[in-house]
N, C-alpha and C positions, 0 to 999 in steps of 0.2 A: 504493499500499500504506500502511495506517495505521501511523504511527510514534509511539512514546513517546520524547520527546527531553528530555535534561537535560544542559546543558553540551555536552561533547564525546561524551556517550553517546547512542546512538541504536539503538533496538531495535524491531523490527516485532512487531505482534500475531501474525503467522504464526510468527515466531521463538519467541515465548513458548509457543505451542501446540506447536511442534516439540520444545522442551525438555521440556514435560510429557509428550509422547508418548514421548520417550526414557526418562524416569524410569519410566513405567508399563510400557514394554516390558522394561526391565531387571528390573523387579520381577517380571513374569510369568515370564520365562525363569529368573531366579534362584531363585525359589521352586520351580519345577519341578525344577531341578538339585538344590536342597537337599533335596527330598523323597526323592530316590533313596537307598535304604538297602542297605548291604552288610554283612552279618553284624551287623546291629543298629546300625551306625554311619552317620550321615548328616551332611552339612554344615549342614543347617538354614539359618538366615538367612545364614550365611557363603557360601552359594551365590550370593546376591545380589552379594557382594563379588567373586567370581571372574568372574561375568558382566560386572560393571562394569569390572574390569581389562581384560577381553578387548575390551569395547566401546571403552575408551579407547585401547587399542593400535591397533585397526583403523579406528575411525570418528571419533576426536577431531578430526582436521583437517576432515573433512566437517561435523561438528557446528559447528565454528567458522565455516566458510564459510556455513552455513545460518542459524546462530543470530544472529550479530551483525555489524554493519557493520565493526567493527575487529578481528574475528577472535578468535584464541586467548586473548588477555589477558581479554577480557570473559567468555569461556566459563569460564575458571578462576574468575573472580569469581562468576559465577552458580552454579557448582558449589560454591564455598565457602559460599554462602548456604544451599544445600541441606544441605551437611554440618553447618554450625553449627546450623541449625534442628533437624536430627535429633539432634545431640548434646545440645541443651538438652532436647528432649522426652524422650529416653531417660534421661539422668542425673537429671533432676528426678523422673521417675517412680520410678526406683530409690530415690532418697532418701525419697520418700513411703512407698514400700513397706517399706523397711528401718527407717524411723524408730521405730515402736513397739517394736522389739526391739533397736535399735542400741545405745543408751546403757547398758542393763543388760548386754548381751553384751560391749561394749567394756570396761566397768568390771571385769567378771569375768575377761576375758582380755587385759587391756591389754598386759602385758609380752610375751605370746605374739605378739600382732599386730605390735607394734613390732619385735621380734626377727626375726620371719618376713619382714616387709617389707624389713628391712635385709639379711638373708641373701640374699634373691632378687636385690635390686638390686646388691649388692656382687658376688654371683656373676656377674651380667651384665657388671659393670664389669671383673672379672678376665678373663672370656672375651674381652671387647673388647680389653683391654690385650695379652693373649696373641696375638690375631689381628693386632694392629698390629705386634708384634715379628716374627711369622712373615712377614707381607706385606713388611715392610721388608727382610728377608733374601732374599725371592724376587724382588720387583720392582725394588728399588733406587731407587724414587721418593723424593722429599723426604719426610721424616718428617711434616712438617706436613700435607702433602696426604693421606698415608695416614691420619693421625689424623682429619682432617676427614671423610673418606669413611667410616671405620669407626665414628666416633661417630655419624654419620648412620645407619649400619646398626644401631647399638645402639638409637637412638630408634625406628627402624622395627620392630625385632624385639620391642620392648616396647610397640609402638603408642602411644608417648608423645609427644603434641603438645608439652607443656611442655619436655621434653628436647630436642626438635627445635628449638623456638624459642630455647631457651637456648644451644644449640650454635651456631646461626646468629648470635646476638647476640655470642657470645664471639669469633668469628673475623672479624666484619665490620670491626673497627677495625685489623686487621693489614694490612701492606703489600699483600698479594695477597688481601685480604678478599673481593672479588667472586668470585674463583675458588673460594676455600674455602667460601663460602656455597653455591655451586652443587654442590660435592662433597658437602656435608652433605645437601642436598636430594635429590641422586641416590641417595645411600646409604639415606636414609630410605625413598624409594620402592621400592627394590629389596627391602629387608628386610621391608617392611610386609606383603607377601603372605603369607609363611610366619608372620610375627608374628601375623596374625589366624588363619590356618588351623591352625597348630601348636598354639596353646593350645585352640582349639575341639575339635580331635581329642583332645588330652590329657585334657580333663575328661570326655570320653565313653569313651575307651579304658581309663583307669585303673580305674574301677568294674567294667568287664567283666573285666579281667585279675585283679582281686582278688575276682571273683565276689561282689560286695557285694549284700547284701539291702537294697534301698532303703527298704523300710518300717522296718526296724530303724535304718537310718542317719538317717532322718527323725526317729525318736523320740530318738536321741542329740542331734541338732541342736536339737530342741525343749528338751531339758534344758539345753543350752548357752545357749539364748535365754530362759531362764526369768525373766530380769529385765525382761520387757516391762512397759511402763507401761499400766495399765488406763485406757481412754479414758472420758471423761465421757459418761454414758449419759442425762443430762438432755436437755431440749428445747433444741436449738441452732438458731440462725438460719443457714440455708444461702443463699448468695448466688445460686446457680443449681442446677438439678437435677443436673448432672453434676460440678460442682466445677471448672469451667473458671476461675472467677475466682481462687480461692486458688492454683490451679496457675500461672496467669499472674503473680500477685503474687509467688510464690516464685521464678519464673524471673527476674522484673525485679530483685528484691533479690539473687538469686544472681549475675546478670551484673554488677551494681554491686560486690558483694563481691569477685568474681573479678577485677575491674579494679584493685583497690587494690594498689599496689606497695610492697614492702618491699625497698628497694635495687633489685636486678635481678630479684627474685623476686615472683611473684604466684600466687594460687591458680588463675588462669585461669577461663574460663567454666565448665569442667567441675567444678573444685573448688568454686567459688562456689555453683553451682546445687545440687551434692550437699550441701554443708554446710547451706544454708538449707532445702532440702527435708527433710533429716533432722530439723532442728528443728521444722519445721511438722508432719511425720509423727509425731514424738515426742509433741508436746502435743495435736494433734488439734483443738484449739479455743483461741481467745484470747477469754476472757470468754464471752459468749453466742454469738460468731460461730464457726461451723465452718470450719476451714481444711484439712479432709481431703477430697480428691476421692473419688468412688466408686471402688471397686476395679476395676470393669469399665473405667472411664475410664483408670486408670493402666496396666492391662494393654494396652489399645489403643495408648496413647501410647508405652509402652515399646517395643512391637514396631515401630510406625510410625516412631518416632524412630531406632531402630537401623537400619531399612531405609534411611531417607534419609541417615543418616550414612555407611553403607557405600557407597551410590551416589555421593555427593559425593566421598568420598575415593578410591574405586576408579577412577572414570572419569579423574580428574585424574592419579592415580598411574600408570595404564595408559598415558597419553600419552607419558611419558618412560621407561617401563620398558624397551621394546625398544632404544631409542637408546643407553642407557648400561649395559645389562645385561652383566655378565660372570659366568660360572659361579662363579668363585671368591668373588665378593662374595655371591652367593646362599648358598653353603656357609657363609661366615662368619656370615651372618644366621641360618642354621639353628642353628649352634652357640650363638649369643647368645640364641636363644629356648629351645632345649632344655636347656642346661646349667643356667641358674638355676632352671628349673622343677623338674628332677630333684633338685637340691640342696635346694631349698625344700621339696619334697614329703617327702623323706627326713628333713629336720630337723624338720618339723612332726609327722610320724608317730612318730618314734622318740625325739625330744628333748622336744618340746612336748606330745606325746601328744594331739594334736587328733583328733577324730573325722573320718571320711572326708570328709563334706560340708563340715564346718567347714574342714578342710584345703584342699579344692579351692576353696571360696569365697575363702579367704585368698590362695591362689595366683593366682586371677584378679585380685584387688585388687593383689597384689604385682607382677604382670606388667602392671598398669594396662590390662588387656584388657577393654574394654567389650563387644565381640562375644561373648567366651567366657562372660561372665556370663549373657547371654541363653540361650546353649546349656546352661549348667549348670542354670539354672532349669528348663528343659524336661527335662533328664536326671534331675535330682533329684526333680522333681514337687513342688517347694515353693519359695515366694518367700523363705523364711527364709535361704537361702544369700546373699542380697543383703546381709545384716547383716555377714557376715565380709568380703565384698568392700569394703563401705563403711568398715569398720574399718581395713583394711590399705592401702587406696588413698591416703589423704592422706599417710601416712608414706612410701609408695613414691614419690608424686608429688614430694615434696621431695628424697628421696634420689636419684632418677634425674637430677634437674636438677643436683645437687651433683656426682655421680659423673661426669656428662658434662663439666662444666666442669673438674674436676680432671684428667681424662684429656687434655683439650686443653691445659691448662697444662703437664703433664708431657711430652707428646710434641709440643713445638713447635720 
């Protein structure tokens, strides 16, 4: 059998083919599941995530045996490549799409976006702290262990990789750091399922409960985005027909920006690619060179990236889901997802007076929910909701990292 070898890494051509088969199999079944509609509500791309979790639960070990010589470790690394590639494609596409409207919208609603992001994340932190105290009274486990598990649940319920990484980094230097890191990881995996599905369903159900007229809501959103920058209509030099080159350039710069650390904090690949692509999308060109990919390219990359991201995260998460699952942890995760969403929605509607789509777009950003944004775009019938997501996301990104670290310092 032909092998590709690098150091202690050895993988067969057959194994690579098997991995690709797995990705396409999950994609096929996941989209079929996502297409099922009950009273106008469907899972959409989140169906891919559910199938990925189930695949990880039942077939991860077989995948490891088939795929790689050294088993599960390399499988997780391969899936991480799939996940990160998908994340870069999705987030960079979102940035390009939101860029023309983002800065005008952000300038007009700056205070609202900052306040809403803080309300959502602090709400999640309060829910997490309350669950820690409840679980301490019920289980009698060491407080530090409970805190590590539930902060992991918080990062999963908010689908926040930066908070997950920050929590692991915070506990790793403690005497039982290895155990605490494992607890953070398990908590993240348990809560991630509802963290994805809960927000996806929320952005579909709220407009139905409110009997919203989407045409009118889109008009209100256009008014909120009226600060869009007009793009240069002159003759521009395009690097390629589809805009692959500027997309790749934005991704490269985004990865670099995301890797810059300020103490223990960094924007991560997600934040870096989002920031750079927003700038590229806002200007549209640098001098005579066009840096705006075609809209059709961005739509394909956005959906394809989201699909890969959900497969990579879902299969890996499903592998440990059954082993460490406890019903009470799942319930805690549900609370940490629903409570901040409801508080944030009410605050945005009645205090900040945001329109429905601006409200829901901001909620997806405040919850740092990448999959829910894809669903909201389909539900709303407009790409403009990405501007609200992009405006609240960076604030929420920083806030959830800080809140997670504060909780671990308090309950140690």
